[in-house]
C-alpha positions as CSV (number, residue, x, y, z in Angstrom):
1,X,-9.5,8.1,6.8
2,X,-11.4,6.5,3.9
3,X,-9.0,4.3,2.0
4,X,-9.8,2.6,-1.3
5,X,-7.5,-0.2,-2.3
6,X,-7.6,-1.5,-5.9
7,X,-6.1,-4.9,-6.6
8,X,-6.2,-7.4,-9.5
9,X,-4.8,-10.0,-7.1
10,X,-7.5,-11.4,-4.8
11,X,-9.2,-14.5,-3.6
12,X,-9.4,-17.4,-4.5
13,X,-5.7,-16.7,-5.3
14,X,-3.4,-17.7,-2.5
15,X,-0.2,-15.7,-2.6
16,X,1.8,-13.0,-0.8
17,X,-0.1,-10.1,-2.4
18,X,-3.5,-11.4,-1.3
19,X,-2.3,-12.2,2.2
20,X,-0.6,-8.8,2.5
21,X,-3.7,-6.9,1.5
22,X,-6.0,-9.1,3.7
23,X,-3.9,-8.5,6.8
24,X,-3.3,-4.8,6.0
25,X,-7.1,-4.2,5.6
26,X,-7.7,-6.0,8.9
27,X,-5.2,-3.8,10.7
28,X,-6.2,-0.6,9.1
29,X,-9.8,-1.2,10.2
30,X,-8.7,-1.9,13.7
31,X,-6.8,1.4,13.6
32,X,-10.1,3.2,12.8
33,X,-9.8,3.6,9.1
34,X,-12.6,2.8,6.6
35,X,-11.2,0.5,3.9
36,X,-13.0,-0.4,0.6
37,X,-11.4,-3.1,-1.5
38,X,-12.0,-3.1,-5.3
39,X,-11.2,-6.6,-6.6
40,X,-11.9,-8.9,-9.6
41,X,-14.8,-10.5,-7.7
42,X,-17.0,-7.6,-8.8
43,X,-16.3,-8.0,-12.5
44,X,-16.6,-10.4,-15.4
45,X,-13.2,-12.0,-15.8
46,X,-11.2,-14.3,-18.0
47,X,-8.3,-16.6,-16.9
48,X,-4.8,-15.3,-17.6
49,X,-3.2,-17.2,-20.4
50,X,-0.8,-19.9,-19.1
51,X,-1.9,-19.0,-15.5
52,X,-5.7,-19.6,-15.1
53,X,-5.6,-19.0,-11.3
54,X,-5.2,-15.3,-12.1
55,X,-8.4,-13.7,-13.3
56,X,-8.3,-10.6,-15.6
57,X,-11.2,-8.2,-15.3
58,X,-12.9,-7.4,-18.6
59,X,-13.5,-3.7,-19.5
60,X,-13.6,-2.5,-15.9
61,X,-13.2,1.3,-16.5
62,X,-16.7,2.5,-16.1
63,X,-17.5,0.4,-13.1
64,X,-14.2,1.3,-11.4
65,X,-15.1,5.0,-11.9
66,X,-18.5,4.5,-10.4
67,X,-17.1,2.6,-7.4
68,X,-14.5,5.3,-6.7
69,X,-17.1,8.0,-7.0
70,X,-19.5,6.2,-4.7
71,X,-17.0,5.6,-1.9
72,X,-15.3,9.0,-2.3
73,X,-12.1,8.0,-0.7
74,X,-9.6,10.3,1.0
75,X,-6.8,8.1,-0.4
76,X,-6.5,5.8,-3.3
77,X,-4.0,3.0,-3.4
78,X,-3.4,0.9,-6.5
79,X,-1.9,-2.4,-5.5
80,X,-1.3,-4.0,-8.9
81,X,-0.7,-3.2,-12.5
82,X,-3.4,-5.3,-14.1
83,X,-6.8,-4.2,-15.7
84,X,-8.2,-2.8,-12.5
85,X,-5.0,-1.0,-11.6
86,X,-4.9,0.5,-15.0
87,X,-8.5,1.6,-14.8
88,X,-8.0,3.2,-11.4
89,X,-4.9,4.9,-12.5
90,X,-6.6,6.4,-15.6
91,X,-9.5,7.6,-13.4
92,X,-7.1,9.3,-11.0
93,X,-5.2,11.0,-13.7
94,X,-8.4,12.3,-15.4
95,X,-9.7,13.7,-12.2
96,X,-6.3,15.0,-11.0
97,X,-6.5,12.9,-7.9
98,X,-3.3,11.7,-6.2
99,X,-2.7,8.0,-5.7
100,X,-0.1,5.6,-4.3
101,X,1.0,2.3,-5.8
102,X,2.9,-0.7,-4.7
103,X,5.6,-2.9,-6.1
104,X,4.8,-6.4,-4.7
105,X,6.7,-8.7,-7.0
106,X,9.6,-8.7,-9.5
107,X,7.2,-8.7,-12.4
108,X,10.0,-8.2,-15.1
109,X,12.0,-11.1,-13.8
110,X,8.8,-13.2,-13.7
111,X,7.7,-12.5,-17.3
112,X,11.3,-13.1,-18.5
113,X,11.4,-16.5,-16.8
114,X,8.0,-17.5,-18.2
115,X,7.9,-15.8,-21.6
116,X,11.4,-14.6,-22.4
117,X,10.4,-11.0,-22.6
118,X,13.4,-8.7,-22.0
119,X,13.7,-7.0,-18.7
120,X,14.0,-3.6,-20.3
121,X,10.6,-3.7,-22.0
122,X,8.8,-4.7,-18.8
123,X,10.6,-2.2,-16.7
124,X,9.6,0.5,-19.2
125,X,6.0,-0.4,-18.8
126,X,6.3,-0.4,-15.0
127,X,8.1,3.0,-15.0
128,X,5.2,4.4,-17.0
129,X,2.6,2.9,-14.7
130,X,4.2,4.2,-11.5
131,X,5.6,7.5,-12.6
132,X,2.6,9.5,-11.5
133,X,2.3,7.8,-8.1
134,X,2.8,10.0,-5.1
135,X,4.5,7.0,-3.3
136,X,5.7,3.7,-4.8
137,X,5.7,1.3,-1.9
138,X,8.5,-1.2,-2.0
139,X,8.7,-4.1,0.5
140,X,12.5,-4.0,1.2
141,X,15.4,-1.5,1.1
142,X,17.0,-3.6,-1.7
143,X,13.9,-3.5,-3.9
144,X,13.6,0.3,-3.2
145,X,17.2,0.8,-4.3
146,X,16.8,-1.4,-7.4
147,X,13.7,0.6,-8.4
148,X,15.5,3.9,-8.0
149,X,18.4,2.6,-10.2
150,X,15.7,2.0,-12.9
151,X,14.6,5.6,-12.6
152,X,11.6,5.2,-10.3
153,X,10.9,8.2,-8.1
154,X,9.0,8.7,-4.8
155,X,9.9,5.2,-3.7
156,X,9.2,4.5,0.0
157,X,9.4,1.5,2.2
158,X,6.4,-0.6,3.2
159,X,7.5,-3.7,5.0
160,X,5.6,-6.9,5.8
161,X,4.5,-8.8,8.9
162,X,3.4,-12.2,10.1
163,X,0.4,-13.3,12.3
164,X,2.2,-14.6,15.3
165,X,-0.9,-16.1,16.8
166,X,-1.6,-18.4,13.9
167,X,2.0,-19.1,12.9
168,X,3.6,-20.4,16.1
169,X,5.7,-23.3,17.4
170,X,3.6,-26.4,18.1
171,X,3.8,-30.2,18.3
172,X,2.8,-31.3,14.8
173,X,3.0,-34.7,13.1
174,X,1.1,-33.9,10.0
175,X,4.1,-34.7,7.8
176,X,4.7,-38.3,8.8
177,X,7.7,-39.2,6.5
178,X,11.4,-39.8,7.0
179,X,13.3,-37.1,8.7
180,X,14.8,-34.6,8.2
181,X,11.7,-33.1,6.5
182,X,12.4,-30.3,3.9
183,X,9.4,-28.2,2.9
184,X,8.5,-25.7,0.2
185,X,5.4,-23.6,0.5
186,X,4.1,-21.3,-2.3
187,X,3.1,-21.0,-5.9
188,X,4.4,-23.8,-8.0
189,X,5.5,-21.9,-11.1
190,X,8.7,-21.5,-13.2
191,X,9.7,-18.2,-11.6
192,X,9.6,-19.8,-8.1
193,X,12.5,-22.1,-9.1
194,X,10.9,-25.0,-7.2
195,X,12.8,-27.6,-9.3
196,X,16.1,-26.4,-7.9
197,X,14.9,-27.7,-4.6
198,X,13.2,-30.9,-5.8
199,X,16.3,-32.1,-7.7
200,X,18.6,-31.8,-4.7
201,X,20.1,-35.0,-3.2
202,X,19.0,-34.6,0.4
203,X,18.5,-37.0,3.3
204,X,14.9,-37.6,4.6
205,X,12.0,-36.4,2.6
206,X,10.6,-33.4,0.7
207,X,7.2,-31.8,0.7
208,X,5.6,-29.2,-1.5
209,X,2.5,-27.2,-0.4
210,X,0.8,-25.1,-3.0
211,X,-0.5,-25.1,-6.6
212,X,0.4,-23.5,-9.9
213,X,1.0,-24.1,-13.6
214,X,4.2,-26.1,-13.1
215,X,2.7,-28.6,-10.6
216,X,1.6,-31.4,-12.9
217,X,5.0,-31.5,-14.7
218,X,6.9,-31.5,-11.4
219,X,4.7,-34.3,-10.0
220,X,5.5,-36.3,-13.1
221,X,9.2,-35.7,-12.9
222,X,9.6,-36.0,-9.1
223,X,7.1,-38.7,-8.0
224,X,9.0,-39.4,-4.7
225,X,8.2,-35.9,-3.5
226,X,5.1,-35.4,-1.3
227,X,2.6,-32.9,-2.5
228,X,-0.1,-31.0,-0.7
229,X,-2.6,-28.6,-2.3
230,X,-3.5,-25.1,-1.1
231,X,-4.0,-25.0,2.7
232,X,-5.7,-22.7,5.1
233,X,-3.5,-20.7,7.4
234,X,-4.1,-22.8,10.5
235,X,-3.4,-26.0,8.4
236,X,-0.3,-24.3,6.9
237,X,1.0,-23.5,10.4
238,X,0.9,-27.2,11.3
239,X,2.8,-28.1,8.2
240,X,5.5,-25.5,8.9
241,X,5.8,-26.7,12.5
242,X,6.2,-30.3,11.3
243,X,9.1,-29.5,9.0
244,X,12.8,-29.4,9.9
245,X,13.8,-26.9,7.2
246,X,11.9,-24.5,5.1
247,X,13.4,-24.3,1.6
248,X,13.0,-21.1,-0.4
249,X,14.5,-21.6,-3.9
250,X,13.2,-18.4,-5.5
251,X,15.7,-15.9,-6.9
252,X,13.1,-13.3,-7.8
253,X,10.9,-12.6,-4.8
254,X,10.8,-9.1,-3.4
255,X,10.1,-10.3,0.2
256,X,8.7,-13.8,0.7
257,X,6.0,-13.8,3.4
258,X,6.5,-17.5,3.7
259,X,9.9,-17.0,5.2
260,X,8.3,-15.2,8.1
261,X,5.6,-17.7,8.5
262,X,8.0,-20.6,8.6
263,X,10.3,-18.9,11.2
264,X,7.3,-17.9,13.3
265,X,6.6,-21.7,13.6
266,X,10.1,-22.2,14.6
267,X,11.3,-23.6,11.3
268,X,14.7,-22.4,10.0
269,X,15.2,-21.3,6.4
270,X,17.4,-22.5,3.6
271,X,17.7,-20.1,0.6
272,X,19.9,-18.5,-1.9
273,X,21.7,-15.2,-0.9
274,X,19.4,-13.0,-2.9
275,X,16.9,-10.2,-2.4
276,X,14.0,-11.4,-0.2
277,X,15.9,-13.8,2.0
278,X,18.7,-11.3,2.6
279,X,16.2,-8.6,3.4
280,X,14.3,-10.8,5.8
281,X,17.2,-12.5,7.5
282,X,20.0,-10.0,7.2
283,X,23.5,-11.2,8.2
284,X,22.6,-12.8,11.5
285,X,19.1,-14.3,11.0
286,X,18.1,-17.9,11.6
287,X,18.7,-19.0,8.1
288,X,21.4,-20.6,5.9
289,X,21.9,-18.6,2.7
290,X,24.3,-20.3,0.2
291,X,24.7,-20.3,-3.6
292,X,24.8,-24.1,-3.1
293,X,21.2,-24.7,-2.1
294,X,21.9,-28.3,-0.9
295,X,24.6,-26.9,1.5
296,X,22.1,-24.3,2.7
297,X,19.5,-27.1,3.5
298,X,22.1,-29.1,5.4
299,X,23.4,-26.1,7.4
300,X,19.9,-25.0,8.3
301,X,19.4,-28.2,10.2
302,X,21.9,-26.9,12.7
303,X,19.9,-23.8,13.5
304,X,17.9,-23.7,16.8
305,X,14.1,-23.5,16.3
306,X,13.8,-21.0,19.2
307,X,16.1,-18.6,17.3
308,X,13.8,-18.8,14.2
309,X,10.7,-17.9,16.3
310,X,12.5,-15.0,18.1
311,X,13.5,-13.5,14.7
312,X,10.0,-13.6,13.3
313,X,8.7,-11.8,16.4
314,X,10.4,-8.7,15.1
315,X,7.8,-8.4,12.3
316,X,4.2,-7.4,13.0
317,X,1.3,-6.5,10.7
318,X,0.3,-3.7,12.9
319,X,3.6,-1.9,12.4
320,X,3.6,-2.6,8.7
321,X,0.0,-1.3,8.3
322,X,0.8,1.9,10.3
323,X,3.7,2.4,7.9
324,X,1.3,1.9,4.9
325,X,-1.1,4.4,6.4
326,X,1.6,7.0,7.0
327,X,2.3,7.1,3.3
328,X,-1.4,7.6,2.5
329,X,-1.7,10.4,5.1
330,X,1.4,12.1,3.7
331,X,0.3,12.1,0.0
332,X,-3.4,11.4,-0.2
333,X,-6.0,13.2,1.9
334,X,-4.8,16.8,1.7
335,X,-4.5,17.0,-2.1
336,X,-7.6,14.8,-2.7
337,X,-9.7,17.1,-0.5
338,X,-8.4,20.1,-2.3
339,X,-9.1,18.7,-5.8
340,X,-12.7,17.8,-4.8
341,X,-13.2,21.3,-3.4
342,X,-11.9,22.9,-6.6
343,X,-14.2,20.7,-8.7
């Protein structure tokens, strides 16, 4: 099957959406599909206000249409709701082509945390964007249920995986500070609630790996914390393996790939009992989920590293990508072929 994936989130961004699409494309290709990614790298862009790491494509409509026409996909998947996603959606509706979409992040909660925009307004936009989608792919059952409560239809499950060859237990001393070592990995931004971790009174030492708009302020306020920049996946695996506890302070993530990566390296998780951690860990996973994040961190120290690895082994990118492709086969190729024939 020829699959076109349109995404506003792409390299050099380092986040869960980019990693998900990279791994999914790799697995789909291995399964025999032909995948074409349409990303901001092909367009003139400007930095997103307050978040320059995100690049917004300028007036992409005409080029998006030409790219879709040239590739002539059997299935069109729109991964994000930015300028490229809007242009691809408009093209599909004009040509009466079916398409699928994905809900990767809790965007309404994100913009409320950053800009104070009411949830109702953002959900209204998202409902409009996704309402014509043949399948809205949600990463967890809880997110699927939440979207349905907001009136979204055709919501299906598309879970996530972890590269168990890269992220694995190993002897690592790259974090040579006092133990226990508590680690956060991810975007350093308001919606990630990183400060909730940094302000905790914990033994040992704290590390942060990642960049983002809140980094400079947090460095100034918490100079005793150790900071790393953006790392490659092999470097990141060594960092995970060197930590005693992975701390996930976000309350708004839909899944949290970093949870799987940490556990694959044998590092137990401390988090709030919210969507994301609950979906990944369930009731019996190798993590400590408490409303008191400090207590979660201390309890996570008691979890066996072998249990964390065993739990992560339940998640594979191959299975997640097959699930993704099954939604495309169900909704995309038959109708797309019919529309082209009719045209």
